C-alpha positions as CSV (number, residue, x, y, z in Angstrom):
1,F,104.2,91.7,1.7
2,D,105.8,88.7,0.1
3,K,103.5,85.9,-1.0
4,N,106.5,83.4,-1.0
5,K,106.6,83.8,2.8
6,L,103.2,82.6,3.3
7,K,102.9,79.2,4.7
8,K,99.9,77.0,5.7
9,F,99.0,76.5,9.2
10,K,100.6,73.3,10.7
11,T,98.7,71.3,13.4
12,K,101.1,72.8,16.0
13,H,99.8,76.1,15.0
14,K,96.3,75.3,15.2
15,V,96.7,73.7,18.6
16,L,98.6,76.8,19.8
17,T,95.9,79.0,18.5
18,V,93.1,77.0,20.3
19,V,95.2,77.1,23.4
20,C,95.7,80.9,23.3
21,E,92.3,81.9,22.0
22,V,90.0,79.4,23.9
23,I,91.7,77.6,26.8
24,L,93.7,80.3,28.4
25,P,90.8,82.8,28.4
26,Y,88.6,80.0,29.9
27,L,91.3,79.4,32.6
28,R,91.6,83.1,33.3
29,L,88.0,83.4,33.7
30,K,87.8,80.6,36.2
31,L,90.7,81.9,38.1
32,Q,88.9,85.4,38.4
33,K,85.8,83.7,39.7
34,W,87.8,81.7,42.1
35,Y,89.6,84.9,43.3
36,Q,86.3,86.7,43.8
37,E,85.0,83.8,45.9
38,K,88.2,83.8,48.0
39,Q,87.9,87.5,48.5
40,R,84.6,87.0,50.4
41,D,85.7,83.9,52.3
42,P,89.6,83.7,52.7
43,S,89.4,81.1,55.5
44,S,89.5,78.2,53.1
45,L,92.6,79.3,51.3
46,P,95.3,76.5,50.8
47,F,98.2,79.1,51.1
48,K,99.0,82.5,52.6
49,K,96.5,85.2,52.0
50,E,99.3,87.4,50.7
51,Y,99.6,85.3,47.5
52,L,96.1,86.3,46.6
53,K,97.4,89.9,45.8
54,V,99.3,88.5,42.8
55,I,96.2,87.6,40.8
56,P,94.9,91.1,40.2
57,V,98.4,92.3,39.4
58,A,99.1,89.6,36.8
59,N,95.6,90.1,35.3
60,S,96.2,93.9,35.0
61,L,99.7,93.3,33.4
62,F,98.2,90.9,30.8
63,E,95.4,93.3,30.1
64,F,97.7,96.2,29.6
65,A,100.0,94.1,27.3
66,V,97.0,93.2,25.1
67,F,95.9,96.9,25.0
68,M,99.3,98.1,24.1
69,Y,99.6,95.6,21.3
70,Q,96.3,96.7,19.9
71,L,97.2,100.4,20.3
72,K,100.5,99.9,18.6
73,F,98.8,97.9,15.7
74,L,96.3,100.8,15.2
75,L,98.8,103.6,15.3
76,Q,101.9,102.1,13.6
77,R,101.5,101.1,10.0
78,D,104.4,98.7,10.0
79,F,103.3,96.7,13.1
80,R,102.0,93.5,12.1
81,F,100.6,91.8,15.3
82,F,97.6,92.9,17.3
83,K,97.9,90.3,20.1
84,P,101.0,89.2,22.0
85,Y,100.6,85.5,21.2
86,L,100.7,86.3,17.5
87,H,104.0,88.1,17.9
88,L,105.4,85.2,20.1
89,C,104.4,82.7,17.3
90,N,105.1,85.0,14.4
91,F,101.7,84.6,13.1
92,L,100.6,87.2,10.4
93,I,97.0,87.5,10.0
94,R,95.9,89.8,7.1
95,R,92.7,90.9,5.5
96,K,92.0,90.1,1.9
97,N,92.1,93.1,-0.4
98,T,89.5,93.9,-3.1
99,F,91.4,92.5,-5.9
100,E,91.6,89.2,-4.0
101,L,88.0,89.2,-3.1
102,K,86.9,89.8,-6.8
103,Q,89.1,87.0,-7.9
104,E,87.6,84.6,-5.4
105,E,84.1,85.7,-6.4
106,E,84.8,85.1,-10.1
107,R,86.2,81.7,-9.3
108,Y,83.0,80.8,-7.4
109,Q,80.9,82.2,-10.3
110,N,82.7,80.1,-12.7
111,Q,82.2,76.9,-10.5
112,L,78.4,77.6,-10.5
113,I,78.3,78.0,-14.3
114,S,80.2,74.9,-14.8
115,L,77.7,73.0,-12.7
C-alpha cells in the first residue's frame, strides 16, 4: 500500500459511484418488476415475446459477476476490488487500521481540549 498513490475523489468519481450504487440498482429493480408484469400479461408487449428471455439471463450474469468478485475478494489476499464497477473505475476502498483510528481519536480529543 502506497500513500502517495491515494487521490481524492473527483466529481466524476462521485457521479459514477452514485450511478453505479443508486441509479443502476433502481433501474434494475424497475426492470424486474416490469418483467414480472409482462410475464403475467404478455399481450401488451411492444416487441416480440422472445426478447423477454434476455432479461433473466442478463440479470443472472450480473449477479454471478458480483458474486465472483466478492468470492475472489474474500479468498485472494491481493485482490483489491469487491464489486465489478470498482475494478472498472480502479477505485480502491480500504478500511482504516487501528493505528489510523487511534490517531484520529487523538486529534479529535485535542480539538475538544483546545475548545
